[in-house]
C-alpha positions as CSV (number, residue, x, y, z in Angstrom):
1,M,-5.0,5.4,8.8
2,T,-4.0,3.4,5.7
3,L,-6.6,0.8,4.6
4,S,-6.6,-1.0,1.3
5,S,-10.2,-0.4,0.4
6,R,-11.9,1.8,-2.1
7,R,-15.2,1.7,-0.2
8,R,-13.8,2.5,3.3
9,V,-11.4,5.3,2.5
10,R,-13.0,8.7,1.8
11,T,-11.0,11.7,0.8
12,A,-10.9,14.5,3.3
13,G,-12.4,17.9,2.6
14,A,-10.1,20.3,0.8
15,L,-7.9,22.4,3.1
16,A,-8.2,26.1,3.0
17,V,-5.2,27.7,1.3
18,T,-3.8,30.0,4.0
19,G,-1.8,33.1,3.4
20,A,1.3,31.3,4.5
21,L,0.6,28.5,2.1
22,A,0.0,30.9,-0.7
23,A,3.3,32.6,0.0
24,A,5.1,29.2,0.0
25,L,3.5,28.3,-3.3
26,A,4.6,31.6,-4.8
27,G,8.1,30.9,-3.5
28,C,8.4,27.6,-5.3
29,G,7.1,28.9,-8.5
30,S,3.8,27.3,-9.4
31,S,3.0,28.8,-12.8
32,D,2.4,26.5,-15.7
33,D,5.6,27.6,-17.4
34,D,7.6,26.8,-14.4
35,K,6.0,23.4,-13.9
36,D,6.5,22.5,-17.6
37,S,10.2,23.4,-17.5
38,G,11.0,20.0,-16.0
39,S,13.9,19.1,-13.6
40,G,17.6,19.0,-14.3
41,S,17.6,18.9,-18.1
42,G,14.4,20.8,-18.4
43,K,12.8,18.1,-20.4
44,T,9.3,16.8,-19.6
45,H,7.1,13.9,-20.7
46,V,3.4,13.2,-20.4
47,V,2.0,10.7,-17.9
48,K,-1.6,9.4,-18.1
49,T,-3.2,9.6,-14.7
50,A,-6.6,9.3,-13.1
51,M,-6.9,13.1,-13.5
52,G,-5.9,13.2,-17.1
53,E,-2.6,13.7,-18.8
54,V,0.1,15.4,-16.7
55,K,3.4,16.8,-17.8
56,V,6.2,15.8,-15.5
57,P,10.0,16.1,-15.5
58,V,11.8,13.4,-17.4
59,A,14.0,12.9,-14.3
60,P,12.3,14.3,-11.2
61,E,14.7,15.1,-8.4
62,R,12.5,16.3,-5.6
63,V,9.6,13.8,-5.2
64,V,6.9,13.9,-2.5
65,V,4.8,10.8,-1.9
66,L,1.5,10.8,0.0
67,D,0.8,7.2,0.8
68,T,2.7,3.9,1.6
69,A,2.2,2.4,-1.8
70,E,3.9,5.4,-3.5
71,L,6.7,5.3,-0.9
72,D,7.3,1.6,-1.6
73,S,7.3,2.2,-5.3
74,A,9.8,5.1,-5.2
75,L,12.2,3.3,-2.9
76,T,11.9,0.1,-4.9
77,L,12.9,2.1,-8.0
78,G,15.9,3.7,-6.3
79,V,14.3,7.1,-5.7
80,K,14.4,8.6,-2.2
81,P,11.5,11.1,-1.8
82,V,12.2,14.4,-0.2
83,G,8.9,14.1,1.6
84,A,6.3,11.5,2.6
85,T,3.2,11.2,4.8
86,H,3.0,8.8,7.7
87,A,0.2,6.2,8.0
88,D,0.4,5.8,11.8
89,A,1.6,8.6,14.1
90,A,3.0,6.0,16.5
91,T,5.2,4.3,13.9
92,G,6.0,6.9,11.2
93,F,7.3,5.4,8.0
94,P,6.7,1.6,7.5
95,G,9.2,-0.4,9.6
96,Y,9.8,-3.0,6.9
97,L,11.6,-0.4,4.8
98,P,15.4,-0.2,5.5
99,K,16.2,2.6,7.9
100,E,18.9,4.0,5.6
101,K,16.4,4.3,2.8
102,V,13.9,6.4,4.8
103,A,16.5,8.4,6.7
104,G,16.3,12.1,5.8
105,I,12.8,11.9,4.3
106,K,10.7,14.8,5.6
107,D,7.4,13.8,7.3
108,V,4.8,15.9,5.7
109,G,1.9,14.9,7.9
110,E,-0.7,12.2,8.4
111,M,-1.7,10.4,5.2
112,M,-5.2,11.7,4.9
113,N,-4.3,15.2,6.0
114,P,-0.9,16.1,4.5
115,N,0.5,19.5,5.4
116,M,0.3,21.6,2.2
117,E,2.6,24.3,3.6
118,V,5.3,21.8,4.4
119,I,5.0,20.1,1.1
120,A,5.2,23.4,-0.7
121,G,8.3,24.3,1.3
122,L,10.1,21.2,0.0
123,K,9.8,22.6,-3.5
124,P,8.9,19.3,-5.1
125,D,9.0,18.7,-8.9
126,L,6.6,15.7,-8.6
127,I,3.9,14.5,-6.2
128,L,2.7,10.9,-6.3
129,T,-0.6,9.8,-4.7
130,S,-4.1,8.3,-5.6
131,K,-7.5,9.8,-6.3
132,V,-9.1,7.7,-3.6
133,R,-6.8,9.3,-1.1
134,H,-6.4,12.9,-2.2
135,G,-8.7,13.6,-5.1
136,A,-10.3,16.4,-3.2
137,K,-6.9,18.0,-2.7
138,Y,-5.8,17.7,-6.4
139,D,-6.3,21.4,-7.2
140,Q,-4.1,22.4,-4.3
141,L,-1.5,19.8,-5.0
142,K,-1.1,20.6,-8.6
143,Q,-0.4,24.2,-7.7
144,I,2.7,23.0,-5.8
145,A,4.0,20.5,-8.4
146,P,2.9,18.2,-11.2
147,T,0.7,15.6,-9.4
148,V,0.3,12.0,-10.6
149,M,-2.7,10.2,-9.2
150,T,-3.7,6.6,-9.8
151,E,-7.4,5.9,-9.4
152,T,-7.1,3.9,-6.2
153,T,-4.7,1.9,-4.2
154,G,-4.4,-1.8,-3.0
155,Y,-5.7,-4.3,-5.6
156,P,-4.3,-2.6,-8.8
157,W,-0.9,-2.2,-7.2
158,K,1.0,-3.7,-10.1
159,E,-0.6,-1.3,-12.6
160,N,-0.1,1.6,-10.2
161,F,3.6,0.7,-10.0
162,Q,3.9,1.1,-13.7
163,V,2.4,4.6,-13.5
164,H,4.8,5.5,-10.7
165,A,7.7,4.1,-12.8
166,D,6.7,6.2,-15.8
167,A,6.4,9.3,-13.7
168,L,9.7,8.8,-12.0
169,G,11.5,8.0,-15.3
170,K,12.3,4.5,-14.1
171,K,10.7,2.2,-16.6
172,A,13.9,0.1,-17.1
173,A,14.2,-0.4,-13.3
174,A,10.6,-1.4,-13.2
175,T,11.1,-4.2,-15.8
176,K,14.0,-5.6,-13.6
177,T,11.8,-5.4,-10.5
178,L,9.0,-7.4,-12.2
179,A,11.4,-10.1,-13.4
180,A,12.9,-10.5,-9.9
181,Y,9.4,-10.7,-8.4
182,D,8.3,-13.4,-10.9
183,A,11.4,-15.4,-10.1
184,H,10.7,-15.1,-6.3
185,V,7.1,-16.2,-6.8
186,K,8.2,-19.3,-8.6
187,E,10.8,-20.1,-5.9
188,V,8.0,-20.0,-3.2
189,T,5.6,-22.1,-5.2
190,T,8.3,-24.7,-5.8
191,A,9.2,-24.7,-2.1
192,L,5.5,-25.5,-1.3
193,G,5.7,-28.6,-3.4
194,G,4.6,-27.2,-6.8
195,P,1.4,-25.6,-8.2
196,A,-0.9,-28.6,-7.4
197,K,0.1,-28.8,-3.8
198,A,-0.1,-25.0,-3.4
199,K,-3.6,-24.9,-4.8
200,A,-4.7,-27.7,-2.5
201,T,-3.8,-25.5,0.5
202,E,-6.7,-23.1,1.2
203,V,-5.7,-19.9,2.9
204,N,-7.5,-17.0,4.6
205,M,-6.2,-13.6,5.5
206,V,-7.9,-12.3,8.7
207,R,-7.4,-8.7,9.9
208,F,-8.6,-7.4,13.3
209,V,-9.3,-3.7,12.9
210,Q,-9.8,-1.2,15.7
211,G,-13.2,0.5,15.2
212,A,-14.4,-2.0,12.7
213,D,-15.6,-5.6,12.2
214,I,-13.1,-8.4,11.6
215,R,-12.1,-8.6,8.0
216,I,-11.7,-11.9,6.0
217,Y,-10.0,-10.7,2.9
218,G,-11.5,-11.4,-0.5
219,E,-9.8,-11.7,-3.8
220,Q,-9.5,-8.1,-4.8
221,S,-6.9,-6.8,-2.3
222,Y,-3.2,-6.4,-2.3
223,I,-2.5,-9.5,-0.2
224,A,-4.9,-11.6,-2.3
225,T,-2.8,-10.9,-5.4
226,L,0.3,-12.4,-3.7
227,L,-1.6,-15.5,-2.6
228,K,-2.9,-15.9,-6.1
229,D,0.5,-15.4,-7.7
230,V,2.0,-18.2,-5.5
231,G,-0.9,-20.4,-6.5
232,L,-2.4,-20.9,-3.0
233,G,-6.0,-22.0,-2.8
234,R,-8.6,-19.6,-1.3
235,A,-11.4,-20.6,1.1
236,P,-14.9,-20.3,-0.3
237,I,-15.7,-17.4,2.1
238,S,-13.2,-15.2,0.2
239,K,-15.5,-15.3,-2.9
240,K,-18.4,-13.8,-0.8
241,A,-16.4,-10.6,0.0
242,K,-18.3,-7.4,-0.7
243,D,-16.8,-5.7,-3.8
244,G,-14.2,-8.4,-3.7
245,F,-12.4,-6.7,-0.8
246,S,-13.4,-8.3,2.4
247,Y,-16.1,-10.3,4.2
248,D,-16.7,-8.7,7.6
249,V,-17.7,-10.7,10.6
250,S,-18.2,-10.2,14.4
251,P,-16.3,-12.3,16.9
252,E,-19.4,-14.5,17.2
253,K,-19.0,-15.5,13.6
254,I,-15.2,-15.9,13.4
255,D,-15.6,-19.6,12.6
256,L,-16.6,-18.6,9.1
257,A,-12.9,-17.8,8.6
258,D,-11.8,-21.3,9.3
259,T,-9.7,-23.0,6.6
260,D,-6.4,-24.9,6.3
261,V,-4.2,-21.9,7.0
262,I,-4.9,-18.5,8.4
263,F,-2.6,-15.4,8.3
264,Q,-3.6,-13.0,11.0
265,S,-2.8,-9.3,11.5
266,T,-4.1,-6.6,13.8
267,Y,-4.5,-2.8,13.1
268,G,-4.7,-0.7,16.3
269,D,-5.1,-1.8,19.9
270,P,-5.7,-5.6,20.1
271,K,-8.5,-5.2,22.7
272,K,-10.3,-2.4,20.7
273,A,-9.9,-4.4,17.5
274,K,-11.6,-7.4,19.3
275,Q,-8.5,-9.5,18.6
276,T,-7.9,-10.4,22.3
277,Q,-11.6,-11.3,22.8
278,T,-11.8,-13.4,19.6
279,V,-8.6,-15.5,19.9
280,N,-9.5,-16.4,23.5
281,S,-13.0,-17.6,22.5
282,G,-14.1,-21.2,22.1
283,L,-15.1,-20.6,18.5
284,W,-11.5,-19.6,17.6
285,K,-9.8,-22.3,19.6
286,N,-12.0,-25.0,17.9
287,M,-11.1,-24.0,14.3
288,K,-9.0,-26.5,12.4
289,A,-6.4,-24.0,11.5
290,V,-5.9,-23.2,15.2
291,K,-5.9,-26.8,16.3
292,S,-3.4,-27.8,13.6
293,G,-1.0,-24.9,14.5
294,N,-1.6,-23.2,11.1
295,V,-2.5,-19.7,12.3
296,H,0.4,-17.3,11.5
297,V,0.5,-13.9,13.1
298,V,2.0,-11.4,10.7
299,S,2.8,-7.7,10.6
300,D,-0.2,-5.6,9.6
301,E,2.2,-2.8,8.5
302,L,3.9,-5.2,6.1
303,W,1.1,-7.5,4.9
304,I,-1.7,-5.0,4.6
305,Q,-0.2,-1.5,4.5
306,G,3.0,-2.1,2.5
307,I,1.4,-2.4,-1.0
308,G,4.5,-2.6,-3.2
309,Y,7.3,-4.8,-4.5
310,T,9.6,-4.3,-1.6
311,A,6.8,-5.3,0.8
312,A,5.9,-8.2,-1.5
313,D,9.5,-9.6,-1.4
314,K,9.4,-9.7,2.4
315,I,5.9,-11.2,2.5
316,L,6.9,-14.0,0.1
317,D,9.8,-14.9,2.3
318,E,7.5,-15.0,5.4
319,M,4.8,-16.9,3.5
320,K,7.4,-19.5,2.4
321,A,8.8,-19.9,6.0
322,A,5.3,-20.2,7.5
323,L,4.0,-22.8,5.0
324,T,7.1,-25.0,4.9
325,K,7.8,-25.2,8.6
326,K,7.7,-28.7,10.0
C-alpha cells in the first residue's frame, strides 16, 4: 500500500537472506570493486543520499525502482527501469503511466516487501527508493547494487526528483522537465482567472482510506504542493493537519471538510473506506461544495499515489478542467 505519509508508513523488518538469494547476489557480482566499476563506460560519480554518499554509474543501464515516485521520475526522465514494485496487487503499475512505457518492466513484488531474489536476478546497476520505505532493507539492497535513497516520499517530491535525476545521469532532462512544469502551472492559473481569483477559491483534498479515518489533506503533502503552485486557496482546516500531512475525521465530522471546492478520492473498497456511508449522509449532502456541484471525484492512483512530474501534468489538466467547467 502506497501512502504519502512519513508517520503512517513504517519500514518492514529486514528479510532473511536465503541461500538462493546469496547465490543470486554472488552471480551478479556484489563486491565493492564491481559496484564501483560503473555501467557502460565504467565511470562513476557520487550521489548524496539519505544514507550518505553513494557511488553510482554515470549512465546506469539496469535500474530497479521500489516505489511509485521513483517509477514516475525514471519514466519522466526517459529511463525505463528493468524492475519495479507494485503498489496495489489489483492494479499493478500506476494506470496513468502510458502502457508502452511500462511494458516489459519486471514486477519485483509488493512495494513494502520487494522480492530480493528477483531484484538480484535482474542484475541492476542502480536501485532507487526512500529510507522511509526501505531503510531497514538498505544493507541487503546495497549488496545487490548501488542504492540511492531519499529520506522520505510525498511532500519533498521536487527535491527527490533532483536526487533521482542525479543518480540517473539525467540532470539536463530534469531542467527541461521543471521548465515545462512551470509553464503548465502558469497556464492553469491563467485559465482560472489569474492569481487573485485562484487564491479566492478555497480547496480541500479529501481521501477515503480503507482501514483508516477520512483524510483532509494538509499543506505538507504531494497534492498540496500542486494546489499551492497553481495558487489556489486552502480551507482553514488544512492548517490544522497533524505534522502538516492530514487532518483525520470520522464520517460524523465530515462537515469539517466543507469549503468552496472538494477533490475526492478513495483508496480501497468504498464501503470499507466509509466513502459510501459518508457521501450518502445528510452532513455530506448539506455541505456547500456538494450543493454547488463543486465536488470532483478523482483517481486516487493519480492524485495521491503518483508523486512525480508525469502525474503532476495529468493532475494539472484535470484540475483546470474541473475548476473552469461551466
